[in-house]
VMD Tcl script that draws the C-alpha trace (Angstrom):
set ca {
  {-0.15 -0.18 0.09}
  {0.93 3.52 -0.73}
  {0.15 6.78 0.80}
  {1.36 10.22 1.94}
  {2.29 11.38 5.65}
  {-0.22 14.36 6.40}
  {0.33 14.28 10.19}
  {3.68 13.21 12.44}
  {2.94 13.07 16.35}
  {6.04 11.53 16.83}
  {4.83 7.87 17.38}
  {2.28 7.72 14.63}
  {1.62 8.95 11.70}
  {-1.38 9.87 9.47}
  {-1.02 8.59 5.82}
  {-3.67 9.37 3.17}
  {-4.20 6.12 0.82}
  {-4.14 6.60 -3.05}
  {-7.88 5.86 -2.12}
  {-8.07 9.05 -0.23}
  {-8.96 7.24 3.02}
  {-7.09 7.88 5.92}
  {-4.31 5.23 8.32}
  {-2.87 5.90 11.15}
  {0.24 4.26 11.10}
  {3.69 3.24 13.09}
  {7.49 2.51 12.18}
  {9.34 -0.54 13.28}
  {13.23 -0.37 13.10}
  {15.30 2.84 12.43}
  {15.50 5.13 9.35}
  {19.15 7.06 8.87}
  {19.59 10.03 7.08}
  {23.31 9.88 5.73}
  {25.68 9.99 8.73}
  {23.05 11.68 11.20}
  {20.54 10.02 13.59}
  {17.36 11.85 13.00}
  {14.45 12.78 15.96}
  {11.93 11.68 13.56}
  {12.78 9.45 10.55}
  {9.21 10.05 8.52}
  {8.07 13.58 7.59}
  {4.94 15.04 6.75}
  {5.06 15.06 2.97}
  {6.76 11.81 2.67}
  {5.86 9.08 0.22}
  {5.50 5.74 2.18}
  {4.80 2.36 1.38}
  {3.04 0.47 4.20}
  {1.61 -2.91 5.19}
  {-1.69 -3.01 7.38}
  {-1.20 -5.09 10.68}
  {-3.65 -7.93 11.10}
  {-6.73 -7.74 12.41}
  {-6.32 -4.00 13.05}
  {-7.28 -0.47 11.06}
  {-3.41 0.34 11.39}
  {-0.57 0.16 9.65}
  {3.24 -0.17 9.73}
  {5.24 2.32 7.44}
  {8.11 -0.25 5.56}
  {9.53 2.25 3.43}
  {10.28 5.94 2.75}
  {10.17 7.06 -1.57}
  {13.34 9.25 -2.24}
  {12.48 12.57 -1.16}
  {12.49 15.31 -3.85}
  {13.65 17.72 -1.21}
  {13.58 18.19 2.20}
  {14.06 20.91 5.53}
  {15.84 19.42 8.65}
  {16.96 21.51 11.32}
  {19.56 20.60 14.40}
  {17.11 18.98 16.90}
  {16.45 21.72 19.85}
  {16.60 18.95 22.49}
  {19.25 16.41 21.31}
  {22.06 18.59 19.55}
  {23.81 15.39 18.05}
  {20.18 14.60 15.88}
  {18.41 16.12 13.36}
  {14.91 17.07 12.91}
  {13.05 16.75 9.78}
  {10.70 18.84 9.35}
  {8.92 18.21 5.76}
  {9.76 16.71 2.77}
  {8.65 17.31 -0.92}
  {7.37 20.71 -0.95}
  {7.22 23.38 -3.64}
  {7.88 26.32 -1.13}
  {8.40 27.77 2.18}
  {6.64 30.61 3.84}
  {8.44 32.42 6.98}
  {6.42 34.57 8.76}
  {7.78 37.22 10.97}
  {6.56 40.40 12.59}
  {8.30 43.46 13.54}
  {5.87 44.41 16.30}
  {4.20 42.46 18.97}
  {6.75 40.16 18.95}
  {9.43 42.60 17.82}
  {11.67 41.22 14.68}
  {15.01 39.02 14.60}
  {16.37 39.52 11.35}
  {18.70 36.90 12.31}
  {15.58 34.53 12.32}
  {15.10 35.05 8.75}
  {18.72 34.36 7.84}
  {18.65 31.05 9.82}
  {15.68 29.90 8.65}
  {16.82 30.29 4.90}
  {19.18 28.22 5.66}
  {16.98 25.59 5.89}
  {15.65 25.99 2.49}
  {18.55 27.02 0.41}
  {20.79 24.17 0.36}
  {17.67 22.47 -1.33}
  {16.68 25.21 -3.61}
  {13.54 25.31 -1.85}
  {11.80 28.81 -3.00}
  {11.52 31.22 0.40}
  {8.67 33.54 0.56}
  {9.47 36.24 3.58}
  {6.16 37.57 5.02}
  {5.71 40.20 7.58}
  {2.22 39.89 9.43}
  {0.53 42.01 11.84}
  {0.97 45.27 9.48}
  {-2.24 46.57 10.84}
  {-0.58 47.64 13.89}
  {2.78 49.15 12.83}
  {3.78 52.65 13.71}
  {5.71 54.90 11.47}
  {8.78 53.30 12.38}
  {7.91 50.13 12.00}
  {6.50 50.26 8.61}
  {10.34 51.81 7.85}
  {11.68 48.78 9.22}
  {9.35 46.54 7.32}
  {10.35 48.24 3.87}
  {13.88 48.20 4.47}
  {13.82 44.49 5.22}
  {11.80 43.53 2.17}
  {13.67 45.87 0.01}
  {16.99 43.93 1.07}
  {15.41 40.44 0.61}
  {13.71 41.26 -2.79}
  {17.30 42.98 -3.65}
  {18.62 39.37 -3.65}
  {15.53 37.21 -5.07}
  {13.24 36.51 -2.45}
  {9.61 37.15 -2.75}
  {8.12 39.24 0.06}
  {4.73 40.51 1.51}
  {3.21 42.52 3.98}
  {-0.32 41.34 5.27}
  {-2.58 41.44 8.20}
  {-4.29 38.54 9.15}
  {-6.78 41.18 11.06}
  {-7.49 43.48 8.70}
  {-6.84 41.23 5.54}
  {-4.27 43.41 4.13}
  {-2.60 41.36 1.18}
  {-4.19 38.28 2.27}
  {-5.63 37.82 -1.12}
  {-2.63 38.11 -2.82}
  {-0.77 35.85 -0.83}
  {-3.18 33.39 -1.12}
  {-2.53 33.43 -4.67}
  {0.93 32.50 -4.08}
  {-0.24 29.07 -2.45}
  {-2.80 27.67 -4.38}
  {-1.42 24.62 -6.36}
  {1.24 24.18 -4.76}
  {2.66 22.19 -1.18}
  {3.96 24.90 0.97}
  {5.71 24.74 4.63}
  {4.76 27.34 6.54}
  {6.95 28.74 9.52}
  {7.86 31.01 12.08}
  {8.52 32.13 15.46}
  {5.62 31.88 18.18}
  {3.46 34.91 18.31}
  {4.01 35.83 14.68}
  {0.38 35.32 13.96}
  {1.10 32.24 11.82}
  {-2.16 29.99 12.41}
  {-3.85 33.30 12.66}
  {-2.60 34.37 9.02}
  {-3.26 30.46 7.41}
  {-6.91 30.90 8.98}
  {-7.52 33.89 7.25}
  {-6.51 33.00 3.80}
  {-8.17 29.41 4.55}
  {-11.18 29.56 6.73}
  {-12.27 25.88 6.28}
  {-9.40 24.33 7.93}
  {-10.38 25.69 11.53}
  {-6.82 25.99 12.48}
  {-6.16 26.67 16.42}
  {-5.26 30.20 17.34}
  {-4.30 31.93 20.30}
  {-3.26 35.43 21.39}
  {0.40 36.65 22.62}
  {0.64 35.64 26.46}
  {-0.53 39.16 28.36}
  {1.84 37.61 31.44}
  {5.09 37.29 29.23}
  {4.43 39.14 26.16}
  {5.56 36.14 24.46}
  {3.90 33.73 22.00}
  {2.20 30.45 22.74}
  {2.41 27.20 20.58}
  {-0.95 26.70 19.20}
  {0.51 23.90 16.66}
  {1.90 21.05 18.33}
  {3.11 18.89 15.58}
  {3.55 19.23 12.01}
  {0.50 18.41 9.67}
  {-0.86 18.93 5.89}
  {-3.74 20.44 4.79}
  {-5.54 20.27 1.80}
  {-6.92 23.27 -0.03}
  {-10.11 23.56 -1.64}
  {-8.59 25.99 -4.33}
  {-5.71 23.20 -4.93}
  {-2.51 22.60 -3.14}
  {-1.59 22.08 0.34}
  {0.20 23.25 3.33}
  {2.24 21.70 5.96}
  {1.38 23.79 9.14}
  {4.38 23.51 12.13}
  {4.91 24.38 15.68}
  {6.44 27.78 16.29}
  {10.32 27.80 16.37}
  {12.29 29.46 19.06}
  {15.91 28.55 17.71}
  {17.53 27.21 14.87}
  {20.71 25.83 15.05}
  {22.91 23.32 12.70}
  {25.17 20.46 12.75}
  {24.63 19.57 9.17}
  {26.61 22.57 7.86}
  {30.05 23.72 7.63}
  {31.04 27.04 7.75}
  {31.64 26.78 4.07}
  {27.81 25.64 3.32}
  {26.91 28.89 5.09}
  {28.75 30.94 2.91}
  {27.24 29.19 -0.42}
  {23.74 29.50 0.97}
  {23.93 33.38 1.31}
  {23.30 33.71 -2.14}
  {24.53 36.96 -2.66}
  {27.90 36.18 -0.90}
  {27.87 33.40 -3.30}
  {27.29 35.28 -6.50}
  {30.73 37.24 -5.58}
  {32.89 34.28 -4.06}
  {34.33 33.69 -7.84}
  {36.00 37.26 -7.29}
  {37.20 36.31 -3.99}
  {41.33 35.73 -3.94}
  {40.93 32.13 -2.51}
  {37.47 31.71 -4.03}
  {37.20 28.02 -3.85}
  {38.14 28.24 0.19}
  {37.02 31.57 1.20}
  {34.89 31.83 4.26}
  {34.58 35.71 3.76}
  {35.90 36.54 7.33}
  {39.29 37.81 7.23}
  {40.73 36.45 3.95}
  {42.88 38.69 1.79}
  {41.45 39.66 -1.41}
  {37.36 38.80 -0.45}
  {35.35 40.35 -2.75}
  {32.32 39.81 0.03}
  {34.44 42.02 2.33}
  {34.90 44.59 -0.30}
  {31.10 44.44 -0.90}
  {30.69 45.50 2.93}
  {33.17 48.12 2.78}
  {31.59 49.72 -0.68}
  {27.83 49.00 0.60}
  {27.09 46.12 -1.89}
  {26.63 43.67 0.79}
  {24.11 44.44 3.61}
  {25.81 44.82 6.87}
  {22.97 43.23 8.45}
  {23.39 39.96 6.91}
  {26.98 39.81 7.04}
  {26.68 40.09 10.69}
  {24.06 37.29 10.93}
  {26.21 35.12 8.85}
  {29.53 36.05 11.08}
  {27.25 34.80 13.66}
  {26.09 31.62 12.62}
  {29.92 30.68 11.25}
  {30.71 31.39 14.84}
  {28.40 29.35 16.40}
  {29.60 26.42 14.07}
  {33.32 27.20 14.87}
  {32.43 27.02 18.55}
  {30.29 23.49 18.10}
  {33.12 21.87 15.95}
  {35.82 23.18 18.52}
  {34.05 21.40 21.33}
  {33.53 18.40 19.15}
  {37.38 18.02 18.63}
  {38.05 18.55 22.37}
  {35.74 15.74 23.65}
  {37.33 13.04 20.92}
  {41.06 14.05 22.02}
}
mol new
graphics top color blue
foreach p $ca { graphics top sphere $p radius 0.5 }
foreach p [lrange $ca 0 end-1] q [lrange $ca 1 end] { graphics top cylinder $p $q radius 0.2 }
display resetview
């Protein structure tokens, strides 16, 4: 039997069969990804084969078909493991806000490091524009111009007054879209505004902590009446990577990669302190954005620190 995984709760997986029925499945044994251990070996979006357990309307996943692409991150609880977020997607949506909660530009760049290595188009959405003051509007416009200048699509929307909602909705129809963002950015409310028939759970930011409250506790795929589907994911607090090297990061900051051939040590330039680096020259003449470069430095420093401790443990 063959089907697509539509929900993952950790131990059980909902699989949509080829006859459009659904069956709850579990796995036996281990599934690996290269040299990394996976906290969740089966992802929403995976095409799987399964067998029906004797005497029950439940199944056992036997194989996972080769993935067209996948989105993966370091597990937030087990730093030597990878957490598989979704597979076989057409595009990814990262939802942020400038206000309530305040914008963290570093999160956008970290999120893009999940999509860029697998050539997954990413759309950056600034939600809650209805509450932005003049300063917040300037901040949003600055970052929209920045990311559009390096080839990303951006939107300014409001789930409350529906600003930009129809335009964003049109960009999702007919495609399988991963939807992600930090807690409290209004992710579920925005998806609900675009597709009211989904009846997603929504909850406001906690008045006590001022932080977002998780409303999605597991990844789940929802079919759209208009065609296509979305994969809703839990709010993300932090993003780290044990599957990337500093050179991987350099190659996936797309405007850095575009300049790398002009570096004196093009094949090995990490764009940190090498002589004749075109990226550093671009930073000095203003063609490379300093905020993007600072985020890049922070990620590379984090990876170097992580690698340092790994080497020290092996000594």
